[in-house]
BANU-357471 format. One record per residue (C-alpha): x, y, z. Coordinates in pm, whole numbers, plus 32768, in hexadecimal, padded with zeros to 4 digits. Each point is the difference from the previous one (the first is absolute). Example, Ala and Ser with C-alpha at 12.3 -4.5 7.8 and 13.67 -1.06 7.14 Angstrom:
2
84CE7E3E830C 808981587FBE 
END
This chain:
397
BFB214CEBF01 813F7F4F803B 811C80CB809B 81487FBC7F53 81077F6C80D7 813180DD8034 81527F747FEB 80FA80218118 80C980FD7F37 7ECE80DA7FC5 7FAB7FFE8174 815C80748055 7FEB811C7F03 7EAE80758082 80817FFB8165 813980BF7F9E 7F3581047F46 7F1D8033812B 8129802580E6 809A81067F1B 7EBA80C47FF4 7FE17FF38179 816880778025 7FCC811D7F0B 7EC4806A80B5 80AD7FF3814F 812280D07F84 7F1C80FA7F52 7F2680348130 810D7FE7810B 813F808C7F67 7FA880757EA2 7F5181377F7F 7EB47F918093 80927FCA8159 7FA080F78114 8104810A8059 80AF7FB58147 7FFA812A80EC 807B8055815D 7F1680D780D0 800A80B9814A 7EF4808B80E1 804F81678057 7FC6809C8153 804F813D80BE 8158800E809D 811780F3804E 80D680787EDD 814780BE800B 801580AC7EAD 814A80667F68 808480D67EE4 81257F957F2A 80D680E57F2E 815180277F58 80E781208057 8163807E7FE2 80F380848101 8024817B7FF5 809B810D80D9 7F1A80E980BD 81148107800A 80C880347EC2 80B181297F64 805E80697EA2 814080CC8017 803080F17EDF 805B816B7FB3 7F0B81218010 808680927EBB 80867F647EC4 81737FB3800B 81187F057FD5 80587EF68101 815D80438085 80367ED880EC 7F357EE2809A 808E7F8C814D 7F217ED48053 7F957EBF7F55 7ED07F1E7FFD 7FCE7F3E8143 80D280EC80D0 7F738076814D 801481788034 7FD180E2812D 7F2F813C801B 80C281297F76 80FD7F2A7F46 8076808A7EB0 7F787F217EEB 804E80B77EBC 806C81537F79 7F8680CC7ED9 80E380E17F32 7FD581618094 806480A17EB0 801A817A8051 7F6F7FFA815D 8155803580A1 804281357F2A 7EA480888043 80367FCA8173 814D80BE7FF1 7F56811D7F45 7EF28012810A 810A8006810F 80AD81257F56 7EB880BA7FCE 7FA37FC38169 815180878073 7FCC81397F2E 7EA2802C808E 808F7FE9815F 80F981157FAC 7EEC80DA7F71 7F347FC6813A 8125806980DA 802C81397F2B 7E90804B8028 801A7FE28179 812880F57FFE 7F3C80F27F26 7EDB7FF280EE 80E480478125 809E81297F48 7EB4809B7F97 7F767FCC815D 812480C08096 7FD381177F00 7E8F80158051 804580178174 810281127FC5 7F0F80C17F20 7EF27FE18109 80E980868110 806C81257F24 7E9580557FB9 7FAD800F8174 812680EB8045 7F9980E27EE2 7E9C80078080 808080808154 80D781057F53 7EDC806C7F25 7F2680388135 810B80F28081 801A80A37EA6 81707FA47FE1 7FD17F637EA4 7F2B804D7ED7 7ECE7F2F7F9B 80B47F937EC4 81167F5B80CB 7EF77F4080C9 7F567F8B7EC1 81507F827F80 802E7F258134 7E9E7F7C7FDC 80467FA37E95 81407F55806D 7F3B7F2680F8 7F037F9C7EF5 81187F9B7F11 80AA7F318111 7EB57F548051 7FC37FAC7E91 81607F757FE1 7FC77F2A8136 7EBB7F717F72 80AD7FB67EB3 81197F4F80B7 7F057F2D80BF 7F527FA27EB9 814C7F9F7F64 80527F2B8130 7EAE7F4F7FED 80347FBC7E8C 81597F73804B 7F6A7F178108 7EF27F897F0D 81087FBD7EF9 80C67F3780FE 7ECB7F308055 7FBB7FC57E8D 81637F8B7FBF 7FF77F218134 7EC07F5C7F81 809A7FCB7EA6 81387F70809E 7F2B7F1380D3 7F417F937EC7 81437FB37F47 80877F488131 7EC17F2C800D 80227FB37E8D 81637F8D803C 7F8C7F37812E 7EF87F557F27 81147F7F7F1F 805C7F14811D 7F0A7EE1802C 7FFA7F8E816B 7F3D7EE780A5 7EC3807D80AF 7FFF7ED980F2 80A57EB38047 7FB87F2F7ECC 80827F0B7EFD 804F80537E95 7F187F2F7F25 804A809A7EAD 811080CC7F56 7F5F80A67ED4 811280EE7F88 817A7FF87FE9 810B810E8002 7FE780D67EC8 7E8F7FBC7FC7 7F1C812B7FC6 7EBC7FF680C2 7ED380E7800E 7F5D80928135 7F5E7EF380D3 80A07EDD7F44 80827F048102 81717FB98015 7FD87F108127 7EDA7F4D80A0 7FFD7FBD8175 7F1D7F3180DE 7FDB7FD08175 80367E888039 7F3F80088149 7EC380837F55 7FC27EDE7F11 7E9B7F857FD7 7F307F497EFC 7F2880AC7EFE 7EDF7F0A7FED 7F077FDF7EE2 7EB17F5D8049 7EE97FAF7F0A 7EE980FB8030 7EFE7EE97FF9 80A07F608134 806C813A80BA 7ECD801F80DE 807280328168 815980807FA3 806380FD810A 8125808480CA 807B7F208118 7FA77EAD7F6A 80FF7EEF8053 80C07F7A7ED8 80CC7ECC7FAA 811E804C7F11 80BC7F037F2D 812A808E7F45 80667F717EB1 81637FD08081 7F8F7F238124 7EB67F557FAA 80207F0F8123 7FED81158106 7ED380D5805B 8031815B8094 7F0880CA80CD 7F8F815F7FAB 7ED580E87FFC 7F5780F37F15 8093815B8039 7F4180BE7EF4 7EEA7FCB7F04 801E80EC7EDA 7ECA80C17FA0 803F7FE77E89 7FE77EA97F5F 80947F897EB6 7EEE801F7EFC 80C57F3E7EFB 80487EC580C9 7EC8802980DA 80C97FDF813F 800F80B4814C 81508061808F 806D7FDF816A 814A801E80B8 80617EE280E8 811580308102 80D57EEF809E 7FE17FC08174 81707FA37FFD 80DC805E7EDB 80A37ECC7F65 817D800C7FF2 80227FD97E86 7F0180C47F38 801D809C7EA8 7F33811A7F6E 7F217F867EE9 7FE97E9A8083 7EAC7F5F7FCB 7F347F868128 7EBC7F45803C 7F27809D810E 7ED27F6A80AC 7F2480E480D4 7F1F7F6C810C 7EB480BA8015 7F0B80068120 7F5C7EB28055 7E9C7FD47F83 7F197F3580E2 7ECA7F407F88 8076800F7E99 7F8F7F0E7EF1 81537F777F9A 802A7F0C7EE1 81377F747F54 808180D67EE5 80037EC57F2C 7E8380197FFB 8004814E7F4D 7FAD7FD57E90 7FA980DF7EDA 7ECF7F987F35 7F6F80CE7EE4 80C281338070 7F8C7FE98168 80CE7FB08134 7F687F1080F8 7FE67E91806A 7F467EC57F9D 7EFE7FB3810C 7F5C7EAD8031 7E8D80278046 7EFC7EE77FF8 80EF7F1A7F49 804C80F07EE4 810F80FE7FAE 7FBC81738000 80FC81187FBE 7FE0811980FE 809E81557FC9 80B28070813D 8087814C807C 81557FBC8098 80AC80A08126 815D7FDC808F 80D97ECD7FD4 80E47F5480FC 81527F587FE1 7F6D7EA58042 7F4A80007EB3 7EA9807B8071 7F3181237F86 7ED780B1809D 7EAE7FF07F52 7F4A81478046 7EC67FCA7F32 7F6B7EDA7F3F 802E7EE080F5 7F787F9B8152 807E7F2B811E 7FC07E907FBD 801780147E82 80BF7EEB7F52 80F280737EF4 80EC7F4A7F16 816E8019805F 80947F297EEB 7F7F7F6B7EBD 80BA7F217F0D 7F4A80A27EDB 7F66814F7FAC 7EA0801D8090 7EC3808F7F6C 7E998036806A 7F4C7EB3802A 813C7F317FCB 800A7E968077 80E37FE9812F 805F7F168118 808980698153 813A7F3A804C 807480C38133 7F5280E780F4 80E180E180D0 7F548037814B 8129808C80BE 809981557FE9 811080067EF8 814D804A80A1 813080947F51 
END
């Protein structure tokens, strides 16, 4: 069979077609959909890990007061304004006393009358006592005369009856005096109660503080317990911190804290956990702690947001891997592990995390395992992959 001779133009076309097919195959198997996924891996090992807890909080006052009346009434005057510093015992506001002055005057008059009645009772007791003593002396003289038969028995009986009447009058006078004293005590107690009610119309500062809110003005009617002014102790400011319950393991009193205020994000302040509240927020699933400043910053406002990082106790011989390795596959949290040249997803139980981007693997991995840190595409079981970088050193922040 004779092979037809190809022209020069046909040879060029065949060569070009072959080159295109080779290029397409190269692209498909090296960079296209058939190309292996490029991954970066790391070999994990046991090392020390300083876990941390991060949370958002707001500045609050540990000591604050709501100043309001104990009974419903009308605000007469407010003497201070928001932002003003006040001293302990300083008059802040006054409530309208209404009829308290008149009631106090009536109690004063009643108390004066009771004092006069008490004095009259004392005089009556003294008079009846003298009469009783005189009747007793007369009876003794008549008894001596009766022994000598100088008087009749009827005259002696008359003196005896006179003594009994004087004694009864004395006892009645004592009872009247005791009643007058009790009435005086009752009126004094009522006068004290009215005086306290009038005193409660004056709202005074319980301690050195700053006015943070003025909730009622002169002429406003407020009910019992409704605040007219709100005070706060500026030296008792701390941060009410909220931490995710899933990352709150190890949260306890005394932990050192790093605080970054929203007003000065370039500065970090030192503090520590003063209190961990027993009751958590069931709605937001957060635990609440109070963080105090080691040194109070000069300019601080109540309600300002702050970022707080708590340093937990250092964990030694911990399997620490980069957080970038943590993936979610089919509803499970874990990592992609390279074993015998193939990919396998391993579900892992996680522990505490650190600020340098590492997290502790409690269960699911072992020292020496190779896991994927970065992949340019989503991975799956049995996927074709190619290792382009192997991190053998400890990842530093």
